C-alpha atoms as one frame of an Amber mdcrd trajectory, in Angstrom:
protein
   0.103   0.023  -0.080   2.813   2.467   0.943   4.689   1.701  -2.340   1.626
   2.319  -4.437   0.518   5.124  -2.383   3.748   7.265  -3.236   3.458   6.462
  -6.998  -0.105   7.479  -7.177   0.540  10.612  -4.854   3.028  11.913  -7.255
   0.574  11.684 -10.096  -1.311  14.405  -8.437   0.579  16.056  -5.657   2.269
  18.383  -8.084  -1.075  19.637  -9.473  -1.413  22.497  -7.102   2.301  23.282
  -7.493   1.890  23.863 -11.254   1.172  27.647 -10.976   4.340  28.134  -8.715
   6.441  26.129 -11.108   5.246  27.772 -14.145   6.078  31.242 -12.437   9.463
  30.209 -11.617  10.538  27.956 -14.513   8.027  28.473 -17.250   6.724  31.488
 -19.194   3.350  33.516 -19.533   0.365  32.336 -21.302   0.347  29.189 -23.585
   3.988  28.531 -22.670   3.339  28.435 -18.954   0.222  26.045 -19.715   2.407
  23.819 -21.913   4.888  23.358 -19.093   2.118  22.617 -16.587   0.870  20.025
 -19.013   4.233  18.338 -19.534   5.202  18.343 -15.914   2.033  16.169 -15.368
   2.126  14.139 -18.721   6.078  13.387 -18.693   5.498  11.311 -15.525   2.289
   9.660 -16.841   3.970   8.752 -20.433   6.834   6.819 -18.840   4.537   5.396
 -16.236   1.928   4.165 -18.700   4.705   3.113 -21.132   6.926   0.915 -18.820
   4.393  -0.206 -16.302   3.674  -3.159 -18.740   7.152  -4.129 -18.644   7.174
  -3.748 -15.086   4.619  -6.319 -14.692   6.583  -8.707 -16.733   9.571  -7.933
 -14.440   7.851  -8.709 -11.201   6.602 -12.098 -12.723   9.907 -12.918 -13.869
  12.442 -11.670 -11.360  10.218 -11.604  -8.018   7.844  -8.999  -6.803   9.979
  -8.067  -3.815  13.080  -7.454  -5.775  11.545  -5.318  -8.409   9.662  -3.486
  -5.607  12.779  -2.411  -3.846  14.483  -1.435  -7.172  11.591   0.711  -8.007
  11.490   2.415  -4.449  15.288   3.301  -4.951  14.940   4.775  -8.442  11.873
   6.564  -7.204  13.710   8.332  -4.453  16.760   9.326  -6.709  14.282  10.684
  -9.430  12.553  12.614  -6.602  15.758  14.340  -5.732  16.348  15.273  -9.317
  12.956  16.846  -9.578  13.430  18.785  -6.453  16.741  20.337  -7.520  15.700
  20.974 -11.222  17.078  24.510 -12.203  14.995  24.780 -15.451  11.517  23.503
 -16.838  13.125  21.107 -19.411  15.236  19.483 -16.688  12.179  19.120 -14.562
  10.226  17.403 -17.231  13.079  14.997 -17.882  13.313  14.231 -14.161   9.681
  13.669 -14.075   9.958  11.121 -16.769  12.636   9.280 -15.037  10.312   9.232
 -11.927   7.635   7.643 -14.109   9.936   4.876 -15.052  10.781   4.096 -11.384
   7.007   4.454 -10.365   6.011   2.018 -12.794   7.891  -0.660 -10.939   5.760
  -0.063  -7.817   2.223  -0.655  -8.614   2.200  -4.093 -10.352   4.444  -5.612
  -7.740   2.530  -4.239  -4.703  -0.998  -5.292  -5.929   0.384  -8.618  -7.174
   1.690  -9.244  -3.517  -1.955  -8.796  -2.221  -3.520 -11.068  -5.086  -1.225
 -13.845  -4.272  -1.743 -13.676  -0.564  -5.646 -13.317  -0.117  -8.565 -15.168
  -1.480 -12.460 -14.717  -1.727 -13.971 -11.943   0.562 -10.610 -11.424   2.367
  -9.149 -10.490  -1.038 -12.159  -8.083  -1.516 -11.315  -6.508   1.788  -7.589
  -6.165   1.029  -8.129  -4.845  -2.454 -10.687  -2.333  -1.182  -8.164  -1.183
   1.511  -5.468  -0.855  -1.311  -7.706   1.165  -3.496  -8.797   3.171  -0.575
  -5.185   4.459   0.092  -3.806   4.461  -3.406  -7.195   6.294  -4.748  -6.846
   8.565  -1.904  -3.456   9.488  -2.815  -4.826  10.842  -5.958  -7.002  13.213
  -4.071  -5.065  14.048  -1.001  -2.122  14.896  -3.312  -3.401  18.391  -3.962
  -3.774  19.025  -0.136  -0.325  17.929   0.855   1.146  19.829  -2.158  -0.769
  23.040  -1.370   0.444  23.207   2.077   4.063  22.543   1.075   3.809  25.234
  -1.660   2.500  27.935   0.453   4.455  27.370   3.518   7.927  26.135   1.926
   8.256  25.765  -1.632   7.011  23.755  -4.737  10.275  21.860  -4.637   8.988
  20.042  -1.255   6.420  18.181  -3.013   9.162  16.097  -4.460  11.366  16.097
  -1.192   8.283  14.402   0.865   8.659  11.258  -1.124  11.969  10.264   0.397
  10.649   9.570   4.183   7.976   7.329   2.708  10.432   5.433   0.516  12.629
   4.781   3.402   9.815   3.545   5.612   8.633   1.224   2.835  12.213  -0.270
   2.125  12.322  -1.075   5.964   9.050  -2.753   5.831   9.959  -4.648   2.726
  12.821  -6.374   4.470  10.243  -8.521   6.258   8.512  -9.676   3.339   9.357
 -13.133   2.009  10.738 -13.457  -1.406   8.368 -14.279  -4.214   8.545 -17.159
  -6.627  10.027 -15.983 -10.139   9.338 -17.505 -13.624  12.027 -18.714 -15.730
  12.336 -18.879 -19.567  10.803 -15.442 -20.104  12.428 -12.582 -21.636  11.628
  -8.704 -21.442   9.812  -7.301 -24.475  12.376  -4.514 -25.485  10.718  -3.886
 -28.937   7.374  -3.677 -27.557   8.467  -1.460 -24.745  10.182   1.026 -27.283
   7.084   1.082 -29.443   4.703   1.822 -26.744   7.016   4.565 -25.252   7.738
   6.254 -28.333   4.119   5.917 -29.619   2.699   7.340 -26.555   5.094  10.195
 -26.471   4.623  11.204 -29.925   0.746  11.121 -29.509   0.867  13.332 -26.321
   3.374  15.684 -27.788   1.209  16.095 -30.737  -1.923  16.765 -28.664  -0.284
  19.208 -26.403   1.597  21.343 -29.283  -1.388  20.815 -31.777   0.844  19.112
 -34.234  -1.597  16.642 -35.708   0.894  14.970 -38.013   2.686  14.125 -34.765
  -0.399  12.591 -33.447  -0.871  10.471 -36.514   2.718   9.016 -36.263   2.296
   8.254 -32.817  -1.015   6.550 -33.405   0.693   4.579 -36.151   3.552   3.411
 -33.769   0.827   2.401 -31.125  -0.805   0.398 -34.010   2.844  -1.073 -34.687
   2.918  -1.866 -30.950  -0.170  -4.040 -30.951   0.859  -5.886 -34.190   4.198
  -6.761 -32.512   2.310  -7.793 -29.332   0.178 -10.092 -31.339   3.125 -11.846
 -32.926   5.688 -11.775 -29.946   6.552 -15.161 -28.154   6.619 -13.332 -25.031
   4.815  -9.956 -25.179   4.791  -7.495 -22.463   0.924  -6.853 -23.335  -0.592
 -10.455 -23.384  -3.583  -9.838 -25.674  -5.137 -13.312 -24.764  -6.040 -11.598
 -21.232  -8.563  -9.608 -22.984 -10.348 -12.924 -23.753 -11.788 -12.676 -20.359
 -14.900 -10.705 -20.726 -14.394  -8.762 -17.330 -10.959  -7.949 -18.059 -11.749
  -6.448 -21.427 -14.784  -4.588 -20.338 -13.396  -3.431 -17.212 -10.394  -1.979
 -18.660 -12.726  -0.158 -21.189 -14.628   1.427 -18.152 -11.279   2.301 -16.508
 -10.539   4.461 -19.646 -13.571   6.740 -18.819 -13.432   6.676 -15.025  -9.519
   7.263 -14.788  -9.531   9.607 -17.681 -11.984  11.646 -15.733 -10.466  11.383
 -12.440  -7.160  12.881 -13.752  -8.623  15.526 -15.891 -11.224  16.589 -13.407
  -8.529  17.055 -10.720  -6.252  18.632 -12.878  -8.785  21.401 -14.058 -10.438
  21.884 -10.864  -7.130  22.606  -8.987  -6.060  25.000 -11.592  -9.251  26.885
 -11.722  -9.532  27.360  -7.876  -6.062  28.757  -7.919  -5.856  30.696 -11.017
  -9.307  31.828 -11.484 -11.017  31.892  -8.151  -8.148  33.084  -6.209  -7.528
  30.209  -3.836  -4.189  29.701  -2.352  -2.427  26.593  -3.087  -3.204  25.248
   0.520  -7.018  26.289   0.120  -7.201  24.538  -3.180  -5.898  21.353  -1.600
  -7.917  21.525   1.496 -11.072  21.979  -0.666 -10.826  18.380  -2.168 -10.458
  16.779   1.266 -14.084  15.689   1.468 -13.797  13.256  -1.482 -10.691  11.814
   0.256 -12.436  11.280   3.504 -15.233   9.336   1.468 -12.810   7.152  -0.297
 -10.911   6.306   2.984 -14.022   5.596   4.821 -16.091   3.668   2.281 -13.882
   1.988  -0.252 -13.105  -0.953   2.019 -16.936  -1.617   2.583 -17.704  -1.359
  -1.144 -14.927  -3.735  -1.902 -16.386  -6.214   0.719 -19.650  -5.894  -0.835
 -18.504  -6.322  -4.343 -16.935  -9.613  -3.332 -20.143 -10.806  -1.887 -22.645
  -9.646  -4.239 -20.686  -8.911  -7.637 -19.208  -5.846  -8.917 -21.335  -4.856
 -11.901 -23.881  -2.704 -10.353 -21.298  -1.009  -8.131 -19.291  -0.252 -11.397
 -22.503   0.983 -12.960 -23.861   3.274 -10.233 -20.577   4.658  -8.939 -19.493
   6.532 -12.208 -23.086   7.801 -12.422 -22.945   9.233  -9.007 -19.546  10.635
  -9.416 -20.607  12.352 -12.775 -23.501  13.862 -10.948 -21.097  15.457  -8.758
 -19.126  17.129 -11.433 -22.441  18.262 -12.904 -23.243  19.971  -9.683 -20.143
  21.901  -9.937 -21.499  23.783 -12.961 -22.900  26.212 -10.289 -19.271  27.373
  -9.694 -18.676  30.836 -10.886 -15.390  33.128 -10.558 -15.718  33.456  -6.968
 -16.150  29.698  -6.282 -18.001  29.955  -3.070 -16.906  26.925  -1.277 -19.740
  25.804   0.981 -22.677  26.360  -1.613 -20.832  25.697  -5.123 -17.732  23.534
  -4.461 -18.509  21.243  -1.495 -21.803  19.645  -2.696 -20.465  18.409  -5.999
 -17.207  17.202  -4.215 -19.143  15.197  -1.608 -21.202  13.475  -4.435 -18.023
  12.853  -6.486 -16.253  11.135  -3.354 -19.294   9.028  -2.684 -19.423   7.776
  -6.495 -15.675   7.204  -6.581 -15.766   5.105  -3.411 -18.447   2.845  -4.808
 -16.543   2.422  -8.140 -12.689   1.870  -7.612 -12.573  -1.085  -5.266 -14.973
  -3.250  -7.397 -13.586  -1.946 -10.703 -10.152  -3.403  -9.494 -11.539  -6.654
  -7.857 -13.608  -7.475 -11.045 -10.669  -6.832 -13.442  -8.046  -8.900 -11.505
 -10.700 -11.708 -10.536 -11.106 -12.312 -14.150  -7.691 -13.624 -14.543  -5.565
 -16.383 -12.852  -3.426 -15.559  -9.763  -0.286 -16.294 -11.711  -1.005 -13.358
 -14.024  -1.801 -10.917 -11.253   1.299  -8.932 -11.732   1.020  -8.417 -15.482
  -2.827  -7.873 -15.355  -2.356  -5.427 -12.486  -0.022  -3.538 -14.841  -2.153
  -3.611 -17.859  -4.995  -2.025 -15.743  -2.764   0.494 -14.244  -1.256   1.398
 -17.688  -4.789   1.814 -19.110  -5.564   4.091 -16.221  -2.568   6.264 -16.605
  -2.711   6.454 -20.282  -6.183   7.499 -20.160  -5.425  10.214 -17.971  -2.329
  11.479 -19.740  -4.203  11.717 -23.060  -7.128  13.576 -21.463  -4.813  16.018
 -19.695  -2.997  16.636 -22.918  -6.364  17.531 -24.726  -6.795  20.170 -21.997
  -5.695  22.778 -24.306  -8.218  21.691 -26.785 -11.207  21.561 -24.352 -10.277
  25.226 -22.949  -8.751  26.951 -26.020  -5.674  27.587 -24.176  -7.558  30.022
 -21.785  -9.019  28.844 -18.435 -12.017  31.023 -17.438 -15.453  30.227 -15.947
 -16.770  29.180 -19.499 -13.977  26.879 -20.470 -14.016  25.434 -16.927 -17.698
  24.532 -17.289 -16.928  22.866 -20.505 -14.359  20.841 -18.828 -16.739  19.717
 -16.189 -19.100  18.581 -18.759 -16.178  16.487 -20.478 -15.284  14.955 -17.119
 -18.788  14.134 -16.348 -19.447  12.462 -19.621 -16.371  10.343 -19.239 -17.515
   9.103 -15.886 -21.038   8.547 -17.449 -19.555   6.577 -20.394 -17.635   4.324
 -17.758 -20.830   3.469 -15.871 -22.634   2.612 -19.176 -19.790   0.480 -20.305
 -19.711  -1.455 -16.904 -23.633  -1.973 -17.199 -23.231  -3.433 -20.793 -20.106
  -5.550 -20.289 -19.423  -6.760 -16.824 -20.907  -9.970 -15.685 -20.928 -11.131
 -12.353 -19.827 -14.801 -11.620 -21.869 -17.340  -9.849 -21.830 -17.007  -6.002
 -19.708 -20.204  -5.741 -17.004 -18.938  -7.994 -16.334 -15.659  -6.173 -13.435
 -17.145  -4.086 -11.420 -17.958  -6.942  -9.630 -16.109  -9.600 -10.412 -17.805
 -13.068 -10.643 -16.637 -16.730 -14.550 -16.211 -16.937 -16.193 -15.687 -20.308
 -14.587 -15.450 -23.620 -15.202 -12.166 -25.211
């Protein structure tokens, strides 16, 4: 949980620091917005690209070993971010941080999947999602305090004590089994990384020929994975219905989660005049809902099935963002911001643990590492692509009108995730919920 927490935290903790980073290292107008997008997306690009390779590494070389290496690399990259003298150096350091972060999530979740079964597994996944999902929301609160009280650079220094604590605890974890006879898919990793980077660069800079080139490389990646003897993205996993449809729902839900948090944090500071700390504190109610309810909903999903939780949760979360359409340039917290955040937090708590349980419950436990990696890659890629489109959605200008437009896009993504879940997810029979099996063929 700690290893995943620090990885998810760094995906959002910088959001409230973006205006301060742009003031010091960026430039005015569109140049500042581009730097803000790249500080977020450089991390997500490498994280989304290499998390698939990391899933294979954890299965081949052992989850404990890969987790330890990832933690050490994450600490070093965090130091580079904290010391970055220019915008390009910070973006490069964030990319390196994403590579290390990719090693953390698949190994940590695979340890949980291989340790627990049945309802105990549902509760464990619920606790994992509560804390890792909370990291994505509590990040602005932690980052805001550090930006206002000390410096934006401290949003990276705070990673070090968490890494040290996690490494100390990891010494008490038994070494996991490894798989022999497997190889790391270097061509696949290269095609995925370059294809994603080209696509996102083209979206941020409005270079559509670059977007087309990136899409072609990603198509080549899928072609290679289909013919590779040891692919980093085993396409046969998508033969499991809940795995395939669950990942499609993940695109909508996590794309909305990343984009909504990004745009709300910027609006509260740059338009409504909130301080970095106030913008972070404003989002705490959603965090509290995740902490208090995710374990419960994870247990309920293990008992009754995930389908209707995955359907209702995103719809409730989307309603929360629609409630925020009442926000104007003053953004009164009690009447305009808080109601939507409370409803959004409830919907997110209903969604996340059942979503994770449904996806990972659809594959054998031996494939937990790579299955977790695929799902996390899908969530991160969805987030980075939608954030890359922020300039298209807002027209490069953030005001009340464009903010409302972004809220509608966020709500639409959440509703799409709920509809996909209703149409595609199937609950196994009650007797099958204690085991992880490949269920229906797509």
